[in-house]
C-alpha positions as CSV (number, residue, x, y, z in Angstrom):
1,X,0.0,0.0,0.0
2,X,1.5,3.3,-1.1
3,X,-1.4,5.5,-0.1
4,X,-1.6,6.8,3.4
5,X,-4.8,7.5,5.2
6,X,-7.3,9.1,2.9
7,X,-10.2,11.4,3.8
8,X,-13.3,12.2,1.8
9,X,-13.4,16.0,1.0
10,X,-16.0,17.3,-1.4
11,X,-16.4,14.0,-3.2
12,X,-12.6,13.5,-3.5
13,X,-10.3,11.4,-1.5
14,X,-7.3,13.3,-0.2
15,X,-4.2,12.2,1.7
16,X,-0.4,11.8,1.3
17,X,2.1,9.3,0.1
18,X,5.7,8.9,1.1
19,X,7.8,6.9,-1.3
20,X,11.5,6.0,-0.8
21,X,12.6,8.2,-3.8
22,X,10.7,11.3,-2.6
23,X,12.5,13.9,-0.5
24,X,9.2,14.8,1.2
25,X,5.5,13.7,1.4
26,X,3.5,14.3,-1.7
27,X,-0.2,15.2,-1.6
28,X,-2.5,12.7,-3.2
29,X,-6.0,13.4,-4.5
30,X,-8.3,10.8,-6.1
31,X,-11.3,12.1,-8.0
32,X,-14.1,10.3,-9.8
33,X,-15.2,13.7,-11.0
34,X,-18.8,13.0,-9.9
35,X,-20.9,12.9,-6.7
36,X,-20.5,9.7,-4.9
37,X,-22.7,7.8,-2.5
38,X,-20.1,5.7,-0.7
39,X,-16.3,5.7,-0.4
40,X,-16.5,2.1,-1.8
41,X,-17.0,3.6,-5.2
42,X,-13.3,4.6,-5.0
43,X,-12.0,1.0,-4.7
44,X,-10.9,0.6,-8.3
45,X,-9.2,4.0,-8.4
46,X,-7.4,3.3,-5.1
47,X,-6.1,0.0,-6.6
48,X,-5.0,1.8,-9.8
49,X,-3.3,4.6,-7.7
50,X,-1.4,2.1,-5.6
51,X,-0.3,0.3,-8.8
52,X,0.8,3.6,-10.4
53,X,2.8,4.6,-7.3
54,X,4.5,1.2,-7.3
55,X,5.5,1.8,-10.9
56,X,6.9,5.2,-10.0
57,X,9.0,3.6,-7.3
58,X,10.3,1.0,-9.8
59,X,11.9,3.5,-12.2
60,X,9.0,5.3,-13.9
61,X,9.5,8.4,-11.8
62,X,13.1,8.9,-13.1
63,X,11.9,8.4,-16.7
64,X,9.0,10.8,-16.4
65,X,11.2,13.4,-14.7
66,X,13.9,13.1,-17.4
67,X,11.3,13.3,-20.3
68,X,9.7,16.4,-18.6
69,X,13.1,18.1,-18.2
70,X,13.9,17.5,-21.9
71,X,10.5,18.8,-23.0
72,X,10.7,21.9,-20.7
73,X,14.3,22.7,-21.7
74,X,13.6,22.4,-25.4
75,X,10.5,24.6,-25.0
76,X,12.3,27.2,-23.1
77,X,15.2,27.5,-25.6
78,X,13.3,26.6,-28.7
79,X,12.8,30.1,-30.1
80,X,16.4,31.4,-29.4
81,X,19.8,30.7,-30.9
82,X,21.0,28.8,-27.8
83,X,21.1,25.1,-28.1
84,X,20.4,23.5,-24.7
85,X,23.0,21.0,-23.5
86,X,22.6,17.8,-21.6
87,X,23.8,19.7,-18.5
88,X,20.8,22.1,-18.9
89,X,18.4,19.1,-19.0
90,X,20.2,17.3,-16.1
91,X,20.1,20.4,-13.9
92,X,16.4,20.9,-14.4
93,X,15.8,17.2,-13.9
94,X,17.5,17.2,-10.5
95,X,15.6,20.3,-9.5
96,X,12.1,18.9,-10.2
97,X,10.4,18.1,-6.9
98,X,7.1,16.2,-6.8
99,X,4.5,18.0,-4.7
100,X,1.2,16.2,-5.5
101,X,-0.3,13.4,-7.5
102,X,-3.9,13.7,-8.7
103,X,-5.6,10.5,-9.9
104,X,-8.6,10.4,-12.2
105,X,-10.0,7.5,-14.1
106,X,-7.7,7.0,-17.1
107,X,-5.4,9.8,-16.3
108,X,-2.9,11.0,-13.6
109,X,-1.5,14.5,-13.1
110,X,1.9,14.9,-11.3
111,X,2.5,18.3,-9.9
112,X,6.1,19.5,-9.5
113,X,8.0,22.6,-8.6
114,X,11.5,23.7,-9.6
115,X,12.3,26.7,-7.5
116,X,15.4,27.9,-9.4
117,X,14.2,27.5,-13.0
118,X,10.5,28.1,-12.4
119,X,10.1,30.2,-9.3
120,X,6.4,30.6,-8.2
121,X,5.3,28.2,-10.8
122,X,3.6,24.7,-10.8
123,X,4.7,22.2,-13.5
124,X,1.9,19.8,-14.3
125,X,2.6,16.6,-16.1
126,X,-0.4,14.5,-17.3
127,X,0.4,10.9,-17.8
128,X,-1.7,7.9,-18.9
129,X,-2.2,4.8,-16.9
130,X,1.1,3.4,-18.2
131,X,3.1,6.5,-17.2
132,X,3.4,7.9,-20.8
133,X,3.5,11.7,-20.8
134,X,0.5,13.2,-22.5
135,X,1.0,16.9,-21.6
136,X,3.4,19.1,-19.7
137,X,2.2,22.6,-18.6
138,X,3.5,25.4,-16.5
139,X,1.2,27.6,-14.4
140,X,1.6,30.4,-12.0
141,X,1.4,28.9,-8.5
142,X,-1.7,29.9,-6.6
143,X,-0.7,30.0,-2.9
């Protein structure tokens, strides 16, 4: 079991996870995106979330973080004359810190921050059930 104690808040299950590779706890939110009658309706999504978190711990986290760093670095330098180096990618990859994981049926969103390269920003990475990146977006952090 990778999920800690979960509490029902406004039809979502909320809690935290602590995985060996994380430097801190990460918030976890599971959402069926509908009104529910009982917490039992979350059984399938809880099972999927635990399986996904297990895959993260078995190497998928490093792969996702690297692919995100490549995509963000290429996007940041894509319009200029500077060609990003492997060091640029590596530096960003090391800086990415996972803050939260939001689980939906068929999709998961990993929320990161990178205080040096993206101060006051959230970096959201949407992945499918297998951990393949579908989208990476950067947003102003709403504290």
